[in-house]
Wavefront OBJ file of the C-alpha trace (Angstrom):
o trace
v -15.669 208.345 7.807
v -12.102 209.036 6.508
v -10.710 206.975 3.647
v -8.026 205.238 5.741
v -10.060 204.659 8.931
v -10.641 201.029 9.913
v -14.032 199.482 9.183
v -15.897 197.305 11.658
v -16.331 193.748 10.228
v -18.031 192.157 13.194
v -21.077 191.295 11.034
v -18.897 189.505 8.495
v -16.864 187.367 10.969
v -18.542 183.869 10.871
v -17.244 182.505 14.229
v -15.003 183.236 17.212
v -11.311 182.422 17.016
v -8.571 182.165 19.742
v -6.851 185.381 20.847
v -3.595 184.299 19.213
v -5.379 184.026 15.825
v -6.199 186.845 13.352
v -8.815 187.373 10.612
v -7.389 188.463 7.202
v -8.646 188.734 3.657
v -7.241 186.090 1.368
v -5.841 188.767 -0.836
v -3.394 189.829 1.809
v -1.689 186.473 2.366
v -0.008 186.113 -1.007
v 0.141 187.075 -4.711
v -3.023 186.005 -6.495
v -3.395 185.753 -10.242
v -5.321 183.948 -12.867
v -4.036 182.399 -16.074
v -4.859 182.568 -19.776
v -5.361 180.355 -22.839
v -2.743 180.996 -25.604
v -4.322 181.216 -29.015
v -4.765 177.942 -30.688
v -4.178 179.668 -33.991
v -0.469 179.947 -33.126
v 0.794 176.323 -33.120
v 4.156 177.473 -31.736
v 2.496 178.308 -28.419
v 1.897 174.601 -27.729
v 3.768 171.263 -27.290
v 6.596 172.942 -25.321
v 7.905 171.983 -21.912
v 5.928 174.284 -19.629
v 2.936 172.587 -17.918
v -0.423 174.261 -18.636
v -3.313 173.261 -16.375
v -7.132 173.557 -16.719
v -9.849 173.275 -14.032
v -10.319 169.610 -14.809
v -6.697 168.994 -13.844
v -7.218 170.063 -10.244
v -7.593 166.970 -7.995
v -8.173 168.323 -4.441
v -4.685 167.177 -3.730
v -1.060 167.499 -4.882
v -0.940 167.887 -8.624
v 1.640 165.557 -10.171
v 0.235 164.714 -13.595
v 1.009 167.095 -16.520
v -1.737 166.752 -19.165
v -0.690 169.517 -21.572
v 2.297 171.836 -22.146
v 2.906 175.185 -23.721
v 6.061 176.750 -25.098
v 8.348 179.465 -23.746
v 7.129 181.591 -26.580
v 3.602 181.457 -25.189
v 4.948 182.453 -21.728
v 6.701 185.407 -23.350
v 3.945 186.618 -25.781
v 0.802 185.926 -23.906
v -0.662 186.812 -20.478
v -0.192 183.235 -19.045
v 1.485 183.317 -15.702
v 4.076 180.837 -14.417
v 3.194 179.774 -10.853
v 6.067 178.439 -8.716
v 6.075 175.015 -6.953
v 3.903 175.011 -3.890
v 1.326 177.457 -5.339
v -2.322 176.705 -4.418
v -4.787 176.650 -7.300
v -8.556 176.993 -7.217
v -11.091 176.643 -10.043
v -13.386 179.603 -10.730
v -15.713 178.406 -13.560
v -18.243 175.783 -14.402
v -18.959 172.513 -12.583
v -15.496 172.482 -10.964
v -15.900 175.697 -8.985
v -13.998 175.463 -5.674
v -11.819 172.513 -6.765
v -8.258 173.026 -5.546
v -4.791 171.686 -5.964
v -1.152 172.170 -4.919
v 1.584 172.460 -7.559
v 4.451 169.999 -7.240
v 6.172 171.705 -10.172
v 6.069 175.200 -11.730
v 3.020 175.506 -13.967
v 0.749 177.834 -15.883
v -3.059 177.671 -15.964
v -5.931 178.797 -18.121
v -8.096 181.758 -17.232
v -10.526 179.492 -15.256
v -7.931 178.953 -12.515
v -6.808 181.326 -9.817
v -3.386 180.735 -8.195
v -1.618 181.889 -4.986
v 1.768 181.430 -3.528
v 1.177 182.270 0.094
v 3.673 184.458 1.963
v 4.238 183.662 5.659
v 1.358 181.137 5.521
v 1.697 177.374 5.309
v 0.490 176.531 1.771
v -1.274 173.334 2.937
v -3.207 175.305 5.562
v -4.422 177.575 2.799
v -5.233 174.504 0.715
v -7.411 172.962 3.440
v -9.071 176.294 4.134
v -10.061 176.647 0.468
v -11.361 173.036 0.643
v -13.618 174.077 3.507
v -15.011 176.952 1.469
v -15.983 174.916 -1.513
v -19.741 175.002 -0.834
v -19.681 178.758 -0.189
v -17.820 179.465 -3.439
v -20.248 177.322 -5.393
v -23.196 179.293 -3.979
v -21.474 182.579 -4.808
v -20.940 181.362 -8.372
v -24.578 180.444 -9.040
v -27.025 182.501 -11.122
v -25.665 182.777 -14.703
v -25.727 180.452 -17.702
v -22.158 179.472 -16.803
v -21.534 179.440 -12.978
v -18.379 181.365 -12.048
v -16.752 183.065 -9.053
v -14.460 186.003 -9.666
v -10.892 186.336 -8.334
v -12.189 189.468 -6.602
v -14.698 187.495 -4.544
v -12.066 184.859 -3.659
v -9.457 187.404 -2.396
v -12.133 189.256 -0.390
v -12.918 186.044 1.580
v -12.110 186.249 5.302
v -9.652 183.575 6.603
v -8.720 182.758 10.148
v -4.930 182.663 10.606
v -3.406 180.750 13.516
v 0.275 181.091 14.498
v 2.470 179.297 11.882
v 3.393 176.416 14.232
v -0.281 175.797 14.939
v -1.035 175.830 11.213
v 1.417 172.800 10.830
v -0.231 171.075 13.740
v -3.714 171.626 12.262
v -2.668 170.231 8.864
v -0.947 167.249 10.497
v -4.167 166.399 12.430
v -6.336 166.827 9.312
v -4.018 164.362 7.426
v -4.362 161.952 10.339
v -8.180 161.842 10.345
v -8.940 162.165 6.622
v -8.219 158.447 5.881
v -10.781 157.480 8.583
v -13.291 160.004 7.251
v -12.874 158.602 3.709
v -13.166 155.062 4.940
v -16.387 155.657 6.804
v -17.652 157.777 3.819
v -17.240 154.685 1.626
v -19.065 152.566 4.157
v -21.801 155.202 4.416
v -22.182 155.286 0.592
v -22.526 151.541 0.372
v -24.845 151.437 3.301
v -27.058 154.199 1.866
v -27.423 152.230 -1.358
v -28.628 149.403 0.685
v -31.015 151.611 2.700
v -29.347 150.573 5.980
v -28.503 152.884 8.826
v -24.748 153.785 8.955
v -24.644 153.861 12.884
v -26.288 150.415 12.880
v -23.676 149.060 10.537
v -20.897 150.647 12.648
v -22.513 149.090 15.769
v -22.366 145.623 14.236
v -18.783 146.320 13.171
v -17.865 147.133 16.731
v -19.608 144.099 18.087
v -17.782 141.917 15.484
v -14.479 143.267 16.679
v -15.562 142.453 20.245
v -16.327 138.803 19.668
v -13.116 138.334 17.698
v -10.954 139.585 20.494
v -10.033 142.871 18.735
v -12.007 145.426 20.771
v -9.991 145.234 24.022
v -6.428 143.936 24.628
v -5.931 140.486 26.131
v -4.348 140.309 29.646
v -2.038 137.313 30.066
v -2.869 137.261 33.789
v -6.561 136.491 33.106
v -7.822 132.997 33.970
v -8.017 131.150 30.613
v -11.444 130.490 29.128
v -10.773 126.737 29.325
v -10.829 127.024 33.168
v -14.111 128.914 33.018
v -15.687 126.263 30.759
v -14.432 123.523 33.062
v -16.102 125.270 36.014
v -19.354 125.627 34.087
v -19.387 121.912 33.340
v -18.935 121.204 37.070
v -21.821 123.653 37.868
v -24.032 121.930 35.300
v -23.202 118.502 36.782
v -24.483 119.731 40.139
v -27.760 120.955 38.473
v -28.114 117.586 36.782
v -27.719 115.733 40.083
v -30.232 118.056 41.664
v -32.710 117.324 38.866
v -32.931 120.940 37.788
v -31.594 120.337 34.214
v -31.298 117.256 31.997
v -27.981 115.823 30.897
v -27.052 116.620 27.235
v -27.124 113.364 25.337
v -24.278 114.621 23.154
v -22.154 116.610 25.567
v -19.567 118.726 23.668
v -16.014 119.462 24.864
v -13.730 121.490 22.655
v -9.980 120.859 22.745
v -7.262 123.048 21.131
v -4.176 121.093 20.044
v -1.425 121.726 17.507
v -3.144 125.018 16.458
v -6.337 123.113 15.552
v -9.665 122.633 17.327
v -11.163 119.224 18.123
v -14.624 118.438 19.475
v -15.075 115.482 21.730
v -18.615 114.101 21.559
v -19.970 110.602 22.323
v -16.348 109.486 23.004
v -15.267 110.502 19.467
v -12.853 113.296 18.698
v -13.318 115.224 15.442
v -11.350 118.205 13.972
v -13.744 121.174 13.707
v -11.522 123.759 12.080
v -13.715 123.971 9.012
v -16.806 124.696 11.115
v -15.429 127.670 13.081
v -16.253 131.041 11.509
v -13.120 133.039 12.480
v -9.910 133.114 14.516
v -9.983 133.985 18.210
v -7.183 134.738 20.724
v -5.307 131.785 22.302
v -6.733 132.480 25.746
v -10.299 132.112 24.338
v -12.209 128.951 23.585
v -14.956 127.928 21.215
v -18.005 126.298 22.758
v -21.518 125.313 21.722
v -24.043 127.505 23.441
v -25.785 124.457 24.957
v -22.569 123.414 26.681
v -22.005 126.743 28.527
v -25.614 127.848 29.101
v -28.935 126.276 29.995
v -30.826 126.732 26.679
v -34.616 126.092 26.869
v -37.700 127.285 25.110
v -41.110 128.574 26.168
v -44.400 127.017 25.284
v -45.355 126.579 21.651
v -49.040 125.959 22.544
v -51.650 128.742 22.751
v -53.240 128.761 26.175
v -56.660 130.102 26.666
v -56.558 133.930 27.045
v -58.268 135.660 29.948
v -59.267 139.260 30.661
v -57.075 139.513 33.742
v -54.169 137.242 34.695
v -50.508 136.652 33.947
v -48.889 138.222 30.839
v -47.942 135.843 28.044
v -44.910 137.360 26.356
v -44.315 136.539 22.661
v -41.829 137.810 20.024
v -44.260 140.754 19.385
v -43.574 142.018 22.881
v -39.750 142.106 22.475
v -38.760 145.615 21.427
v -35.343 147.338 21.469
v -33.922 145.084 24.201
v -36.939 145.345 26.467
v -40.322 143.715 27.097
v -43.394 145.716 26.111
v -46.011 144.402 28.514
v -48.654 146.888 27.297
v -49.554 144.740 24.307
v -49.239 141.319 26.043
v -52.310 139.037 26.401
v -53.131 137.324 29.638
v -53.353 133.656 30.710
v -54.581 132.025 33.868
v -52.408 131.421 36.903
v -52.721 127.632 36.376
v -51.465 127.848 32.734
v -48.640 130.213 33.864
v -47.468 127.729 36.519
v -47.520 124.856 34.030
v -45.382 126.833 31.516
v -43.050 128.008 34.256
v -42.068 124.531 35.210
v -40.128 124.426 31.972
v -39.346 128.045 31.180
v -39.483 130.357 34.141
v -37.635 133.631 33.340
v -35.278 134.824 36.099
v -33.181 137.948 36.325
v -30.127 137.745 33.973
v -31.864 135.333 31.635
v -32.011 136.178 27.917
v -35.185 135.744 25.824
v -34.771 135.298 22.062
v -37.533 134.945 19.418
v -37.398 131.601 17.614
v -40.362 131.985 15.261
v -41.301 134.791 12.914
v -39.182 137.825 13.774
v -36.133 135.775 14.832
v -33.789 137.437 17.262
v -34.650 140.633 19.164
v -32.738 139.403 22.295
v -33.815 140.838 25.692
v -31.585 140.515 28.713
v -34.102 140.504 31.552
v -33.428 142.284 34.802
v -36.431 142.178 37.062
v -38.803 139.992 39.076
v -42.129 140.320 37.254
v -44.281 137.333 36.832
v -44.973 136.279 33.213
v -44.730 133.341 30.789
v -43.106 133.099 27.342
v -44.211 131.579 24.055
v -42.309 130.763 20.851
v -38.971 131.951 22.122
v -35.777 130.594 23.399
v -34.531 131.145 26.964
v -30.790 131.347 27.677
v -30.405 130.851 31.341
v -27.246 131.761 33.224
v -25.079 129.079 34.865
v -23.776 130.232 38.280
v -20.113 131.298 38.028
v -20.488 131.149 34.298
v -20.588 133.585 31.390
v -21.228 137.286 31.651
v -24.778 137.370 30.318
v -24.327 140.896 28.923
v -21.556 139.448 26.743
v -23.928 136.680 25.685
v -26.626 139.288 24.934
v -24.341 141.285 22.590
v -23.206 138.059 20.940
v -26.821 137.100 20.225
v -27.629 140.595 19.052
v -24.784 140.287 16.484
v -25.689 136.734 15.536
v -29.351 137.316 14.865
v -28.848 138.320 11.147
v -26.869 135.134 10.503
v -29.523 133.049 12.309
v -32.270 134.733 10.115
v -30.419 133.713 6.998
v -30.241 130.071 8.082
v -33.779 129.846 9.439
v -36.136 127.369 7.856
v -39.879 127.089 7.369
v -42.586 128.015 4.962
v -44.989 130.865 5.739
v -43.264 131.603 9.033
v -39.462 131.110 9.474
v -38.033 129.599 12.705
v -34.841 128.294 14.260
v -34.987 125.157 16.342
v -33.870 124.656 19.884
v -31.232 122.193 18.706
v -29.798 124.788 16.267
v -29.453 127.297 19.114
v -27.891 124.800 21.448
v -25.353 123.855 18.813
v -24.559 127.315 17.731
v -20.878 128.291 18.090
v -19.978 130.997 20.668
v -16.478 132.369 21.215
v -15.712 132.440 24.926
v -13.187 134.868 26.314
v -11.780 134.720 29.843
v -14.423 136.013 32.233
v -12.380 139.117 33.126
v -12.165 139.980 29.474
v -15.892 139.424 29.043
v -16.352 142.107 31.675
v -13.981 144.460 29.886
v -15.643 143.905 26.541
v -19.028 144.686 27.994
v -17.782 147.862 29.710
v -16.189 149.065 26.496
v -19.287 148.361 24.417
v -21.460 150.296 26.939
v -19.055 153.218 26.585
v -18.941 153.263 22.802
v -22.466 152.442 21.666
v -24.248 155.463 23.225
v -21.968 157.742 21.142
v -23.179 156.207 17.911
v -26.573 157.882 18.253
v -24.807 161.250 17.651
v -23.649 160.194 14.156
l 1 2 3 4 5 6 7 8 9 10 11 12 13 14 15 16 17 18 19 20 21 22 23 24 25 26 27 28 29 30 31 32 33 34 35 36 37 38 39 40 41 42 43 44 45 46 47 48 49 50 51 52 53 54 55 56 57 58 59 60 61 62 63 64 65 66 67 68 69 70 71 72 73 74 75 76 77 78 79 80 81 82 83 84 85 86 87 88 89 90 91 92 93 94 95 96 97 98 99 100 101 102 103 104 105 106 107 108 109 110 111 112 113 114 115 116 117 118 119 120 121 122 123 124 125 126 127 128 129 130 131 132 133 134 135 136 137 138 139 140 141 142 143 144 145 146 147 148 149 150 151 152 153 154 155 156 157 158 159 160 161 162 163 164 165 166 167 168 169 170 171 172 173 174 175 176 177 178 179 180 181 182 183 184 185 186 187 188 189 190 191 192 193 194 195 196 197 198 199 200 201 202 203 204 205 206 207 208 209 210 211 212 213 214 215 216 217 218 219 220 221 222 223 224 225 226 227 228 229 230 231 232 233 234 235 236 237 238 239 240 241 242 243 244 245 246 247 248 249 250 251 252 253 254 255 256 257 258 259 260 261 262 263 264 265 266 267 268 269 270 271 272 273 274 275 276 277 278 279 280 281 282 283 284 285 286 287 288 289 290 291 292 293 294 295 296 297 298 299 300 301 302 303 304 305 306 307 308 309 310 311 312 313 314 315 316 317 318 319 320 321 322 323 324 325 326 327 328 329 330 331 332 333 334 335 336 337 338 339 340 341 342 343 344 345 346 347 348 349 350 351 352 353 354 355 356 357 358 359 360 361 362 363 364 365 366 367 368 369 370 371 372 373 374 375 376 377 378 379 380 381 382 383 384 385 386 387 388 389 390 391 392 393 394 395 396 397 398 399 400 401 402 403 404 405 406 407 408 409 410 411 412 413 414 415 416 417 418 419 420 421 422 423 424 425 426 427 428 429 430 431 432 433 434 435 436 437 438 439 440 441 442 443 444 445 446 447 448
């Protein structure tokens, strides 16, 4: 093959690029050079006014701090090189291999730094490309007593070059997303130290935004939550008259007045601002769970188990939002009917463990025949709350409830505690939008 004939580099190219892009060697996009260290035995070489940088001064960003300076004599008599503003620096030696920086002033460097002022290439695009190669450069520098990568290896690196305008767009997009990456990186670090799953923490963060009115925008045309709660009270009154539920001895009605919240109970009105955990939108209302749902519990007795019969579901059978009937024990039909008089589970009801492993809510959608033990039952009121919204609220609240649970060997939360627990109530249309958005977002977290 002739000396000037082109060589095929297909085996070197790491990935496909658009047709408008080109592969080039880094050495062809600018003037590369390394620096030097003026002799310390010549005091006149130092304490001048020319910045002189070492690898530890590179900050993976724009360099603005000047730690040390050399004199014009050093620039004249030694091999140090003055790099113009905008030059991109990269560390070649030691633990800082691959660290980069962009000069915001003319500066020289020691021999452990390599510098390039790109020609026809956006310097920040080069900067971010070098950032992306840090791991590769570190690997190339391994093997000796003092890790190092030569300038020759750096300039031989293949670099994909987009059109100049696209380079600017790429850099702008990188700068847009980096703050978010850094933010989630901080969260991931703190979560890792706590041995908690990052996607799980992010899931709870999304749910917290949802119940504070920050996940979806409010629509001023929505029917206010106060009207929804008034309708629920009317529906409950009909159930009371029909003998299907009992009247709450301390019925709660929340009133918002003068930017404060008041609770009317037993004909008394008390300001409850200090009890409420966070602010909610003006179209929302606070309510106690017992006032907008029918909150019951299953049996706390242990019926006699039988070989074949009706499944008795306990907290051990609640798993990842579903009922695991495979491990359930069986009770007789007679015991099942007795338990069902108080706590029959219908479609759209929510089961919630009250004893031991508190929480683990399950929104039931089915028509199977079974009884429940040691768990709360949140039953839907017709024309009332979206039960999927209630489910996600309970999912989010279970950690708080666990902290406030009481008991000795086995923790528990009482039915009274659950009935009095505060729930933020959005307009029904917004509840539907929140649920739809949650169902769109949460499946994507599994890819993190």
